N, C-alpha and C positions, 0 to 999 in steps of 0.2 A: 504493499499499499504506500500511499504518499507519505504518510506519518512515519512509517518504518524505513522508508528511503531517506527522510530528512535526519531521523536520528542517527542512522548509519553514517550519513554524511557529516553530521555534527561530530560524532565520535572521533572521525579521521581528522577533524579540524581543531584549531585553537581559537580562542577569542581574545582579541587585544582590547584592553581597557581604553587604551588611547592616552593622548597627553592632555588634551584641552576638552572643556565641556562646550556644548553648543549654546553659548551665550555670547553676548557683544564683547565682554571681556576675553573669552575663549577665543573668538575670532580675531580679536586684535593680537593676541599672543600668537595665535597660528599664523598670521599675516607676517608677524616679525620674523619667526623661525623659517618661513618660506623665503622671505627676502635675504635672510642670511644665507640659506642654501644656495639661493641664485647667486649671491655674491661669491660664495665659495667655489661653486661651479665656474664661474666667469674668471675669477682670480687664478684658479689652478690651471685652467686651459690656456689663459694668457701666458702664465709663467712657463708652462710646458712649450708653447709656441716660440716664446722668446728664447728659450734655452736651445731649441731646435734650430731656430733660424739664424742665430747669431754665432759665428765661429768663435769668437773670443770668450763664449761661456760653454765651449767644448772642453771642460776641464773636470777632473773629479768631483770637485765640491758641487758643481752644477749638475752632473750626472745623479749623484746622491739626492740633490734637491728635486730633480724630476721624478726619482722613484717615489720620494715623499709625497709628491703631488699626486702620483697615479694612486698611491695607497689611500690618501684623502679623498679623492674622488670615488675609490670603489667603495670605502666605508659609508660615505654620505648616500651614494646611489643605491646601496643595498637596504638603507633604512627609510630614507625620507620619502621616496615616491609612494610606497605602500602606506607610510603614516598618512600622507597627504591624501591619497585615494579612499583610505577608510574614514577620515574625518569628514571629506567632502561628501561622501555616498551615505554616511550614517552607519556603514557596516563596520563590524568588529572582526570578521572572520578572515583567518589566514590558514591556508592548507598546511598540512604536515610538511610537505615537500618543500613549500615556500619558507616555512619556519626553519627547517632544516639548512636551507640555502642561506638565509640570514645569518644564522649561528655560524656558519662555515666561513663566510665572507668576513663578517666582524671580528671573529676570533683570528683567522688568518691574517688579516691586515693589521689587527691590533698586535699580534706577536711579531710579525714581520717589521712593522714600525718600532717596536722596542729595540729590536737588534739593529735596524738601520740607523737609529739615532745613536747609538753606541760607535757604529762604523764612522759616522760623521764626525763624532768627537775624536775619534782616533785620527781622521783625516786632518782635522785642525791641529791636533798634537804634532803630527809629521810635518805639515806646513810650516809651523811656527818653530818648532825645536830642531827640525833637520831640513831645512829649506834647500840645501845643495844636494841632498838624497832623495828630495820629494818625488821627482820623476822616475825614479828607480823603484822606491818603496811603494808608490802609488801608481803603478803602471796600470794600462786598462785591463790587463789579464786579472791582476789582483783585485781591482775594483768591481769587475764583473763577478769574479768568485765570491766576495763578500756580500755583493748584493743578491746573488742567486742563493747564498746560504741563509740570508735574512728571510727571504720568501719561503725557502724550504722549511725554516723552523717554524714559521707561522703555519704552513700547510699542515706539518706534522701535528702541531698542537690542535688545530681545528679538526683534523680528522678523529683524533682522541676525543675531544669534547663532543662532537655530533655523535659519534658511536655510542658513548656513555650516556649522554642525555636521553637518547631515544631507546635505551635499554630499560629505562625505569617505567613502572607503570604511573598513569596520571589519573586524578579524580575525575569523576563524572562531568563536572562543570567546565574543566579546562579552560578556564578564563584566566590568562595572564595578566597580571596587573603591571602592565608596561605598554609602551607603544611600539615595541618591536620584540621579536624573540631573542631575549639575552639569558645566558645560561644561568645566572643566579635567580632570574625571575621565574624560569621554569622549575628549577628545583624546588622552589616554595610551594607549588602546587602538586608536586609529586606526593603519591600515596606510600611510595617505598621510602626505605631508610637512606638517605643520600649523604650521610655524615662522612663516610668513608671517601667518597667522590669529592666532597667539599674539602677534605684534607689533602686530597690529590691536587685539586685546583690551587689550593695555597701553596703547595711544594713548587707547582708550576711557576707560580707567580714569582717566588723566590728566585727561580732560574731565569724567568723571562723578564722580570722588572728589576729585582736588585743586583743581579749580577751586570747587566748593562749599565746600571746606575753607577756600580763600582768602577766600570771601565770609564765612563764619562768624568766621574769624579777625579780619578787617577790621571786621565787625560789632561784635564782642565787645571789640575794642580801643577803639573808639568808646564803648561802653557803659561799659567800665572808667573811661575819663577822665571820663564824665559823672557816674558813681557817686561817684568820689573827690570831685568839686566839690560834691557835693549838701550843702546845710546840714543837713538833717533826717536824723537817725539812722534814724528809722523808714522814710523814704523809700529809704535806703541799703539797709536790711534787706529791704524788699520786693523791690527790684530785684535784689539779690544772689540772694534765695531762688528767684526765678522764673527767672533766668538760669542758675543753677548747675544746676537740674534738667535743663535743655536741654543743657548742656555735658556732664553725665553720659551722656545718652544719645547725644550725638554721638560721645563717646569710645567707648563700648562698640560702637556700629553701625559707625563708619568703621574702627576698630581692626581688627575681624572682617573687613570687606570688603577692606581694603588687604591684610591677611595672605594672604586667599584668592586675590585676583585679580591683585595686582600682582607676580607671579612667573611665569615660565614653567612650564606644566604639567608638563614633564619635570623641573623642578628640586625638585619638592615630593614628600615622602613621603606615601602615602595616610593614615597614622595622623594626620599633622598637620593636613591639610586636612579630614578627617572631623571632628576635634576642634573645628576652627574653624567648620565649617558647622553643628554642633549648637548652636553658641554663638549664631550669628545667625538661626537657624531656629526655635529654642525658647526659649533663655534670655533673649535681647533681648526678644522679645515678652511674655515673662512679667514682666520687670523693668520696662519703660516704664510701663504703669499704676501700678506701685508707686510708681516714682521720682516721677511727676508728682502722685498722689493723696497721698502722705505728706508731701511738702514744699509742698503747695499748700493754703492755709486755704479757698479757695472751693470746691474739689472735695470737701474734707473736711466743709464746712459743708452742701453740697448732699446729700451721702450721709447725714449726721445728719437732715437734714430728711426725707429720703425713708424712713429707718429709722423716723422718729417717726410718719410717717403710717401706717406698716404696723404700729404698736405694738410694735416691736423695742426 
């Protein structure tokens, strides 16, 4: 019957509670998030285009930056379109396949970005502390291997998370108190004992968050020492400007990720992790191109050159 078919379909789906209510205030906040998403989309695509089109930006630092933009775009596009469609249509349904795809992409990009930010810190360390050996230590083969390793680390983490999350039984309501399928949100509605898996997530976070942070801190400690010893004020200023942009991005990203994942799912309130999730799925992708372009003379020079060609 129709009722049985509906019940069977519902069992195979999840329901997302969403981020905003259908009130004037909710529509206003939704509009802000949509504008931020469009700005993030435009900013990252523009940055990718500038890096690709300008030969002066074909160096390891901007290669890593282009990978960061691809990761940010993947993160945002895996979450925002479904959130917007559900809000505008009034529907809460997400299929199990789409839910699994969201978890896979978000965890993959999240893990890959953790490793990539550590690689970018190492790149700055080599550039500042070993400038004469930079072209040897950071040749394209090394850069390519480190980037692939970052992506593969994220893929491995996401495969484990997806396979484990969907091995649990879920309660009949299957209503996820979130605006997308995030691992901690799904664990909260599971009817099974998930404590062992939560401990596993915590251990993964130590590897994928704290170890890269250790690399970043060690790299920038060496950079700071080298900058202090620099005789040239111009050299100091250039090093500080480049490194400070990366440190701001690191602070934004790792802060949100630690807040979201380095707690048990049962210990967090839905409102807190929804707010944190919008931070790293929309706001960080929007801010990254701004942080790097506004504080980087080479990027702004490339943008002016491009606009000059177009007669703007």
